[in-house]
N, C-alpha and C positions, 0 to 999 in steps of 0.2 A: 504494500500500500504506500503510495507516495506521501511525502510529508505534507504537501498542500491538501491532499484529501483528508489526512488526519486532522489538519487544522480546520477544515470545513466541517467535519463531523463534531469537533469540539465546539465550534461556534454554534452549531445546531443544538447542542446539549445545554448551552448557557443562555439564560435570559437576563438581559440587563434590566435592573430595577432601580428605583430610588433608594438612596441609603446604601450602606455597606453591603447588605444582602447576606446570604447564607450559602456556604459552599455545599453543605449537605443537600440543599434544595436545588442546587444548580442555578441559584439566583445571585447575581453579583452586580455591582456598579462597574463602570468602566475602569476605575482605579483599583478596586479589589480584584478585578479580572487581571489587571497588570501584575498585581502582587502574586496571584495564583500562578500565572505563567512564569514569573521570575523565581519561583520557589521560595517566596517570602511567606511570613505568617499572614493570616487573614486580617487585612487592614485596607482602608481606603487611602492610606498615606504610604505607598511603597517607597522605600528608600532609593530604588533604582530609577524613579521617575523624576523628571524635571519639576521643580516647584512651580514654575510658570505654567507648564502644560497642565499640571494637576489643578491649579487654581482656575484655569480656563475650562477644563473638561468637566469638572464637578458640577458647575451651574448648568451646563448643557445636559449632562446626564439626568440631573434631578428636575429640570424644568421643562424638558421636551416631552411630548406625548410618547406613550409606550412604543408604538409602532416605529416612530422615527428614531427612538433611542437605540434600537437594535443596529442602526447604521454605524454606531460607534465601535462595534465589536472588532472589526478588522484593524482598528488603530491600536488595540491593546498591546500586541507584540511589538509594534513600532515604537511604543513609548518606553519600552525596556532599554535601559542604558542612556536615557536622555538627561540624567543628572550629571551633566558634563561641563558645567561652568559657562554655558552659552545663553543664559536666559536674558541677558541684556540685548543680544541680537534678536531673540524671539520677541522681545517687547517692540523693537523697531518693525519687525515683520507684521506684528499685530496692528500697529498704528497705521501702517500703509494699507492694510486690508480695510480697516474702518473707514479710511478716506475713500476707498473704492466703493464702499457700500452706501455712503451718505447720499450721493446724487440720486440713487434709486429710491432711497427712503424719502427724499424730498418730494418725489413724484407720488409715492404711495400714501403718504400721510399728511400732505399739505391740504388745507381746506380751500385755498384759492390758488389754482394752478396757472392763472392767467400770466403772472409775471414770470413764473419758472419756465414757461415755454420759450422764453427769450434768452435762456442761459442761466448761469449761476451768479448773477449780479447781486448787489446789496439788497435791492428791492425784493427779489425772490427769496433771499435768505431771511429777510425780515418777515415776510409773509409766512414762510415755513416755521420760523421760531414762534410767531404769534399763535399759530395753530397748536403748537406744543403746549401752550400754557392752559389750554382747555382741559376739561375733565374727559374721562373715557380712555379708550385704547391709545390715542395719540398722547394723552397725558402721561401714560406709562412709558411710552417711547421717549418722551421729553425727559422724564426723570432718569432713565437709563443712559441717554446720551449725555446728560449733565454729569452723571456720576463718572462716565468714561473720561470726559474732558477734565474733570477735577483731578482724577487720579493721574492723568497724563501731565497736567499742569504742575502737580505737586511732585512729579517724578517718582511715584510709588509703583514700582514694578509689579509686585504680586497683586496689589489691589487693582491695577489696570487689567490684569488677566481676568480677575473675578468679575469686574464690572463689564468687560467686553463679553464674557460668557452670558451674563445676565441680559445684556443688550440684544444679543442674537436670539435668545429665548423669547424676549418680548417681540422682536421683529417677526419671528416665525408664528407666534401665537396670535399676534394682532394683524397679520398680513391680510390685505383686503380681498385676496382671491387665492384659490389653491395654487395657481401658477406662481404667484408672488411668494407664497409660503415655501414652495419647492426651491425658488431662487435663493431665498435667504438661508434656508437650511443647507443648500449646496455650497453657499459661501462660507457658512460655519464649518462645514466639513473640509472645504478647501483650505481654510485657515489652519485647522488642526493638522492637515496634511503638511502645510508649509512649516508649521512649528516643529513637527517631527523630523522634517528634512534638515533643519538646522543642526549641524554637527553630525549628520548621518554617516559620514565617512569614517567616523571614529567609534561608531556604535557596534555592539556585538551582533552576530547573526541571530535571526529570530525564527519563531516557530513556522512561519509561512515560507521560509527560504528553502531553496533546493539544496543548500549546503549544510543543513543542520537538521536535527531531529528534536522533538520536544524535550527529551532528557538532556540535551546539551545546553539548555538554558540554565544559566547559573546567576547567582546574585552578583550584582555589579556594585562595588564599593562607591559611596558617594564622593564625587569630586569636590563638592562644595563644603566639605567638612571644615575646611579652614576659613571659610567665608561665612560670617554670621548672617542669619536671616534678616536681621535689622539692616545690614549693609545692602543686602540684595533688594530691599524694598525701595531704595533710592536709585533712580536711574540717572546715569550721566546725561547731560543735556545734548551732547553731540549726536547720538543715534536718533533722538527724537526730532531733530531739525529737518528730517527728510519728510515729515508729514506734509501733505498738500495744504495749500492755502485755503481750500474749501473747508478742511477740518477746523482750522483756526477761525475762519469767518463764522461758521456755525456757532462755535463756542462764544464768540464775542456777542452775537446777536441774541442767543438764548439766555446768556447771563446778564444782558443789559437791563 
């Protein structure tokens, strides 16, 4: 039996659920699934996983509907070995993706689209921000965007990951159409894919690889042991300067 077939059967036996889950029941969250594959104890804080990826993936796991949550399973083996000291790079990748998503969100959640049809000028951004201050689903989106912007502005790396995960959950749940929901969820999965790719050249082989078997997966010592979690929460300004002007313009108008 091929390794990939073994992996597929394992995925079929595991159901992703909210919370840490139970191994005996075959119910795990995305991060306790990572711990299981890496040979760690039952936990939703596996030491082999990037803290940044952990803090982005947990809100997705717990906030997304059950059917969509299962799409996270293939990422579990890819998260193994990501505790590699590259989380500041992952923060920059995340911020770039948020900037890519904002223009679509402007079209999906604005109340008055007249100005936004003419581009992303100040008038359109102001109209977009004004709609966010109302109650209802767009109000939820406003709160999540504000939280992402605050975390980014304050340079809080791990908080940025959490807030971004919560934002994508809100976008998916509040999407105005099934097509829009699929688009936002695809972007969330694309972002998780990009986060796993950071530092991938130095990560161990994983269960779905043709070059390994499930029993070859071993615990990977944390690279960040000498770097305090408090230090990681503060992002250097330089990586964040790559965020598009749309991101900052939205922040300015929403917070005005």
